[in-house]
N, C-alpha and C positions, 0 to 999 in steps of 0.2 A: 298462862301456863303452857309450857312447851311439851311437845310429844317427841319421843325418840324411838329409833329402831336400835335395839340393844341385843348384843350377843352375850348369852349367859353361859356359865361354866358348869361342868360336872361337879358332883359333891366333893370330890377330893381336892380339886383346885379351889373351890369356894372355901373349903376349910382352911387351906393354906393361906389364902388372902385374909380371911377372918383372923387367923393367928397373927398376921402382921398388924392388923388393926388393934388387936388386944395388946401387942407389944407397945404400940404407940400410946394407947390408953393408959397402960401401966406406967409409962414415962411422963404422963401428964400432957401428952401431945394429941389428945383427941381432937376431933374436928373433921374427921373423915366421914364418908357416907356410912349409913347404918342399915341400909337395905341389903340388896344382894350385889356381890361383885359382878362386874360386867365390862364390856367394851362397847362404847357407843359407835354405831355405824353412821347414823344420820340423825338430825334433829330439825324440827320445824315447829312453827306455831301450832299448826294442825296437820294431822295425817289422816285424811278422810278414808272412809271404807273403800272407795274405788282404788285409792293408792295402796292401801293395805292388801287388797286382793291382787293388785299388780305385783307387789313385792312377793307375795306367796307364790304366784305363778313363776316369777323369775328364779326364785330359790329352788324350785323343783329341778332346775337344770344345772345346778352347781353342787359341788361336794362341800359339806360343812367342815371347815378345817379344825384341827387342833390349833390352839393359840399358845405360843411360847412367850410367857411373860418373862422378860430377860433383863431389862435394863431399868435401873432406878433413874428417874429424871425429874425435872421441875418444869413447870410452866410459869413464867414470870408474870408480873402484873400486880394490881392492887391487892388481890387475894391469891398469892402464889399457891400452887398445888405440888405435892409430891406424888409422882405417878410411877406405876410399874408398866413400862412401855413394852409393847409386843414386837416380836420379830416380824417384819413385813415380808411375806412370801407370796408366791403367785396365787395360792388357794385363798388366802385372806383377801388379797386384792380383787380376786374374781368375785367373791361374795360382796365386798364393798361396792364394786362397780355395778353388780346386778341390782343391788338395793337402790343405788342412785339412778340407774337407768329407769327403774320402775317408778321412782318418785318424781322424776323430771316432769315439770309442768302440772303435777297433780297435788302439790302441797303449797301452803302459804308460808311465807317468811322462812325459808330454809336457812339454816345456820351455815355460813361459809366455813366455819372451823372444821366441818366434817366433809367438805367437798373433796373429790379426788384431786390429788396434787397438794392439798393443804392439810389433810388428815394425818394425825399421828395416833395410831391405835394404842390405847392405854387403859389401864384400870386405875382409878383414883384411889390413893391411899390417904391423903390428907386434903382438906380444903378449908378455907376460911381461918387459917392460923397465920400469925405474923411471919415475915421472912426469916427471922431468927429461929422460929419454931420449925420451919421447913428445913433449915440447915441442920438443926438438931435431930430432926426425924431422919434426914438422909444419913447422918452419921450413925444413928442407932441401927438402921437397916442395911448399911453398906455391905454386910456379909451375907445378905439374903441370896439363897440359891434360886436359880430359875424355876419357874412353875410351868408344867405342861398342863394346859387347861383344855380338856376336851369340850367341844361345844355341846351343851345340854339343849339349847334351842335359841331361836331368835324371836323376839317379841317387840311389839310397840308398847311403850309405857308412857304414863303421865305420872305426875307426882301424887295423883289422887286416886288411882285405881289399880286393879290387878293387871298384870300383863295380858295383852291380847296376843297369844302365841301364833306366830306365823309358821314356825316349824317346831318340831320336837324330835 
């Protein structure tokens, strides 16, 4: 079970993403996440307490940004995803870099998908549906307006527990 460092949104942005999930559900295109909308900053097999403490300390020195969810896109593969990609700006990159600086050498089996230079910040809208479903979902949501997501907080999550808040 992997652990992740996640950026969570304010209530208004969370509501906007949940509304998109409902539109997909109503069209029979469910398959998206059903917990809380978020942007993943890093993921590893384990993120031990020392690494979490280091991230907390690093995040004290950066400004938590608003995230502009702006572009619908897909990640190809056996299980393609429809995502709401975020605008990459210096504040978001500073937070991402701070997280990775703090985690370096402190975690096991870090996921390269989230490394600086490879990371595409996004909020997942669908997952685990066939390619044809992703194309249909894209068409359904193509008129979606951008969402300004204020950062509610950053936490470490696993699939089995409550978030361990690093900031609020």
